[in-house]
FILO-755443 format. One record per residue (C-alpha): x, y, z. Coordinates in nm, 2 decimals, always signed. Layout:
<atoms>
     east    north       up
        X        Y        Z
...
</atoms>
This chain:
<atoms>
     east    north       up
    +1.06    +0.20    -1.02
    +1.25    +0.03    -1.30
    +1.14    +0.01    -1.66
    +0.99    -0.33    -1.62
    +0.79    -0.22    -1.31
    +1.02    -0.38    -1.05
    +1.10    -0.17    -0.76
    +1.46    -0.09    -0.68
    +1.43    -0.24    -0.33
    +1.29    -0.56    -0.49
    +1.57    -0.58    -0.73
    +1.83    -0.52    -0.46
    +1.67    -0.80    -0.25
    +1.68    -1.04    -0.55
    +2.04    -0.95    -0.61
    +2.14    -1.03    -0.25
    +1.96    -1.36    -0.27
    +2.14    -1.44    -0.60
    +2.48    -1.34    -0.47
    +2.45    -1.58    -0.18
    +2.45    -1.86    -0.44
    +2.69    -1.72    -0.70
    +3.00    -1.91    -0.58
    +2.82    -2.24    -0.60
    +2.67    -2.16    -0.94
    +3.01    -2.07    -1.08
    +3.15    -2.40    -0.95
    +2.87    -2.60    -1.13
    +2.91    -2.40    -1.45
    +3.29    -2.43    -1.46
    +3.28    -2.81    -1.41
    +3.01    -2.83    -1.68
    +3.19    -2.60    -1.93
    +3.56    -2.61    -1.85
    +3.58    -2.24    -1.93
    +3.59    -1.95    -1.69
    +3.44    -1.70    -1.94
    +3.16    -1.93    -2.04
    +3.09    -2.02    -1.68
    +3.05    -1.65    -1.60
    +2.81    -1.61    -1.90
    +2.60    -1.90    -1.78
    +2.58    -1.76    -1.42
    +2.49    -1.42    -1.57
    +2.21    -1.58    -1.78
    +2.08    -1.75    -1.46
    +2.05    -1.40    -1.30
    +1.86    -1.27    -1.60
    +1.62    -1.56    -1.58
    +1.58    -1.53    -1.21
    +1.51    -1.15    -1.24
    +1.24    -1.22    -1.49
    +1.08    -1.50    -1.29
    +0.85    -1.51    -0.98
    +1.06    -1.70    -0.73
    +0.85    -1.60    -0.43
    +0.72    -1.96    -0.40
    +1.05    -2.13    -0.46
    +1.14    -2.31    -0.13
    +1.49    -2.41    -0.24
    +1.63    -2.12    -0.44
    +1.98    -2.28    -0.45
    +1.84    -2.59    -0.61
    +1.62    -2.39    -0.85
    +1.92    -2.19    -0.96
    +2.14    -2.50    -1.00
    +1.89    -2.65    -1.24
    +1.87    -2.32    -1.43
    +2.24    -2.31    -1.47
    +2.24    -2.67    -1.57
    +1.99    -2.60    -1.85
    +2.20    -2.30    -1.97
    +2.52    -2.51    -1.96
    +2.35    -2.80    -2.15
    +2.24    -2.56    -2.42
    +2.60    -2.41    -2.44
    +2.76    -2.76    -2.46
    +2.52    -2.87    -2.73
    +2.59    -2.56    -2.93
    +2.96    -2.61    -2.88
    +2.94    -2.97    -3.00
    +2.74    -2.88    -3.31
    +3.01    -2.63    -3.41
    +3.29    -2.87    -3.30
    +3.43    -2.59    -3.08
    +3.67    -2.61    -2.78
    +3.65    -2.38    -2.48
    +3.89    -2.09    -2.53
    +4.03    -2.07    -2.18
    +4.02    -2.41    -2.03
    +4.37    -2.38    -1.89
    +4.47    -2.02    -1.94
    +4.22    -1.77    -1.81
    +4.20    -1.71    -1.44
    +3.87    -1.75    -1.27
    +3.88    -1.40    -1.14
    +3.80    -1.22    -1.47
    +3.52    -0.97    -1.50
    +3.16    -1.08    -1.52
    +3.01    -1.07    -1.86
    +2.66    -0.95    -1.94
    +2.45    -0.66    -2.04
    +2.35    -0.35    -1.85
    +2.16    -0.43    -1.53
    +2.34    -0.75    -1.46
    +2.45    -0.82    -1.10
    +2.82    -0.70    -1.06
    +3.04    -0.99    -0.94
    +3.22    -0.91    -0.62
    +3.59    -0.98    -0.63
    +3.67    -1.28    -0.41
    +4.03    -1.39    -0.46
    +4.01    -1.67    -0.21
    +3.70    -1.82    -0.38
    +3.86    -1.78    -0.72
    +4.17    -1.97    -0.59
    +3.95    -2.25    -0.46
    +3.77    -2.27    -0.79
    +4.09    -2.29    -0.98
    +4.22    -2.57    -0.76
    +3.90    -2.76    -0.77
    +3.87    -2.80    -1.15
    +4.20    -2.93    -1.29
    +4.30    -3.02    -1.64
    +4.29    -3.40    -1.57
    +3.93    -3.41    -1.47
    +3.82    -3.16    -1.74
    +3.99    -3.38    -2.00
    +3.79    -3.68    -1.89
    +3.46    -3.48    -1.87
    +3.52    -3.36    -2.23
    +3.49    -3.72    -2.35
    +3.12    -3.73    -2.23
    +2.81    -3.63    -2.42
    +2.65    -3.30    -2.30
    +2.37    -3.50    -2.13
    +2.61    -3.74    -1.96
    +2.83    -3.46    -1.84
    +2.54    -3.27    -1.69
    +2.40    -3.58    -1.52
    +2.74    -3.67    -1.37
    +2.82    -3.32    -1.26
    +2.48    -3.24    -1.11
    +2.43    -3.58    -0.94
    +2.77    -3.71    -0.85
    +2.95    -3.38    -0.77
    +2.66    -3.17    -0.64
    +2.40    -3.42    -0.52
    +2.11    -3.31    -0.74
    +1.84    -3.59    -0.73
    +1.79    -3.78    -1.05
    +1.43    -3.65    -1.07
    +1.56    -3.29    -1.10
    +1.84    -3.40    -1.34
    +1.57    -3.57    -1.55
    +1.38    -3.24    -1.58
    +1.69    -3.06    -1.71
    +1.78    -3.32    -1.98
    +1.41    -3.39    -2.06
    +1.44    -3.76    -1.98
    +1.28    -4.00    -1.72
    +1.46    -4.03    -1.38
    +1.56    -4.39    -1.49
    +1.72    -4.25    -1.81
    +1.90    -3.98    -1.61
    +2.04    -4.25    -1.38
    +2.17    -4.44    -1.68
    +2.33    -4.12    -1.82
    +2.51    -4.06    -1.49
    +2.61    -4.43    -1.47
    +2.77    -4.42    -1.82
    +2.95    -4.10    -1.73
    +3.07    -4.25    -1.41
    +3.22    -4.55    -1.59
    +3.40    -4.32    -1.83
    +3.54    -4.11    -1.55
    +3.66    -4.43    -1.38
    +3.85    -4.52    -1.69
    +3.58    -4.72    -1.87
    +3.78    -4.73    -2.19
    +3.91    -5.06    -2.03
    +3.63    -5.32    -2.03
    +3.44    -5.36    -1.70
    +3.54    -5.73    -1.68
    +3.91    -5.64    -1.67
    +4.00    -5.79    -1.33
    +4.34    -5.63    -1.33
    +4.18    -5.29    -1.34
    +3.95    -5.37    -1.05
    +4.24    -5.51    -0.84
    +4.43    -5.19    -0.89
    +4.13    -4.98    -0.79
    +4.07    -5.19    -0.48
    +4.44    -5.16    -0.39
    +4.41    -4.79    -0.42
    +4.10    -4.79    -0.20
    +4.27    -5.00    +0.07
    +4.58    -4.77    +0.06
    +4.36    -4.46    +0.10
    +4.18    -4.61    +0.40
    +4.50    -4.73    +0.56
    +4.67    -4.39    +0.52
    +4.35    -4.22    +0.65
    +4.35    -4.44    +0.97
    +4.72    -4.38    +1.02
    +4.72    -4.01    +0.95
    +4.98    -4.06    +0.67
    +4.96    -3.73    +0.48
    +5.22    -3.83    +0.22
    +5.06    -4.17    +0.17
    +4.72    -4.00    +0.10
    +4.88    -3.77    -0.16
    +5.02    -4.07    -0.33
    +4.67    -4.22    -0.40
    +4.47    -3.89    -0.46
    +4.44    -3.72    -0.79
    +4.56    -3.35    -0.76
    +4.20    -3.24    -0.85
    +4.02    -3.49    -0.62
    +3.67    -3.39    -0.51
    +3.53    -3.53    -0.18
    +3.16    -3.48    -0.12
    +2.95    -3.56    +0.18
    +2.63    -3.43    +0.34
    +2.85    -3.18    +0.52
    +2.98    -3.02    +0.20
    +3.24    -3.05    -0.08
    +3.62    -3.05    -0.03
    +3.84    -3.01    -0.34
    +4.21    -3.06    -0.41
    +4.45    -3.33    -0.28
    +4.60    -3.13    +0.00
    +4.26    -3.03    +0.14
    +4.12    -3.39    +0.11
    +4.43    -3.53    +0.27
    +4.41    -3.29    +0.56
    +4.05    -3.40    +0.63
    +4.13    -3.77    +0.57
    +4.09    -3.85    +0.94
    +3.73    -3.76    +0.90
    +3.69    -3.98    +0.60
    +3.87    -4.26    +0.78
    +3.63    -4.23    +1.07
    +3.34    -4.24    +0.82
    +3.48    -4.56    +0.67
    +3.53    -4.73    +1.01
    +3.21    -4.60    +1.17
    +3.17    -4.43    +1.50
    +2.98    -4.70    +1.68
    +3.13    -5.01    +1.84
    +3.22    -5.32    +1.63
    +3.15    -5.19    +1.28
    +3.23    -5.41    +0.98
    +3.38    -5.25    +0.67
    +3.36    -5.43    +0.34
    +3.44    -5.38    -0.02
    +3.12    -5.32    -0.23
    +3.02    -5.18    -0.56
    +2.83    -4.87    -0.48
    +2.61    -4.75    -0.77
    +2.84    -4.96    -0.99
    +3.16    -4.80    -0.86
    +3.43    -4.94    -0.62
    +3.35    -4.85    -0.26
    +3.34    -4.94    +0.10
    +3.03    -5.00    +0.31
    +3.01    -5.00    +0.69
    +2.77    -5.24    +0.85
    +2.64    -5.21    +1.21
    +2.43    -5.50    +1.33
    +2.41    -5.62    +0.97
    +2.27    -5.30    +0.83
    +2.46    -5.06    +0.60
    +2.51    -4.75    +0.80
    +2.73    -4.56    +0.56
    +2.90    -4.59    +0.23
    +3.20    -4.45    +0.05
    +3.21    -4.45    -0.33
    +3.52    -4.38    -0.54
    +3.59    -4.28    -0.90
    +3.94    -4.29    -1.05
    +4.15    -4.11    -1.30
    +4.48    -4.28    -1.40
    +4.47    -4.52    -1.10
    +4.43    -4.23    -0.85
    +4.12    -4.14    -0.66
    +3.94    -3.85    -0.84
    +3.60    -3.85    -0.66
    +3.50    -3.96    -0.31
    +3.13    -3.97    -0.23
    +3.06    -4.02    +0.14
    +2.69    -4.11    +0.21
    +2.57    -4.13    +0.57
    +2.21    -4.00    +0.56
    +1.98    -4.30    +0.60
    +1.74    -4.20    +0.32
    +2.04    -4.16    +0.07
    +2.20    -4.48    +0.19
    +1.87    -4.66    +0.12
    +1.86    -4.53    -0.24
    +2.22    -4.66    -0.32
    +2.26    -4.96    -0.54
    +2.50    -5.18    -0.34
    +2.64    -5.51    -0.45
    +2.90    -5.73    -0.29
    +3.24    -5.71    -0.44
</atoms>
């Protein structure tokens, strides 16, 4: 029996449950904070909070932990902004450093492959863009656009309404797309549509080099099946993305559309939107691809003709 009355077996069980989600939590924290050491601190704090909470009735532990890490990171970003600090190791420290925390913290197992994937997935270009966002905008964008957390849950973290959380994510999304150029700049939109068309054409043709030409090195592709990071990995899976754009059924119609305000492609079957691809850009390259196929998620998208 431990000092706080928790049995050793119970603690071990909690630790195993937490470890199953550690990689995901580190990815969320690193995108939020841009610092390996701070990300480890945030994940460790999530463990402390979990170990002091009754999670027996939590149906979705991964989602619960994601929101906990989000709150921790939001506090850290706000504290950093108030002190005008920069993360100490944005580009220098390797993700494989030792976990930080006090006695009793869960030891972090060494996983070189996971560390390498994390390092590849969060590059300097995207972090520079994220650093231009307010803490609340950054959290809304990272949780919703990169990890699919519903606006209702994002709202609880930032203490706003779901509508306000959606606005935060929308502002962040425009910034990530390069919104320092006015939205009405037609030349910008033409360049973005040209990049989208080049991506889809290269995906259909299996043109690996062509895909690399239009993908940011730190591109993130997200679908209901999971997240793919890095230009090479996204290019290798581009045949899947091309199939998603064209649709699997006979006679689909693919059209340009603004999907949640961002350039994208929708696939219509019998006049109904069956799936959508949404793109975000950094320096005229695709930095984020969001592939939505689940009917309920498609129905929630804000789709406008382009």
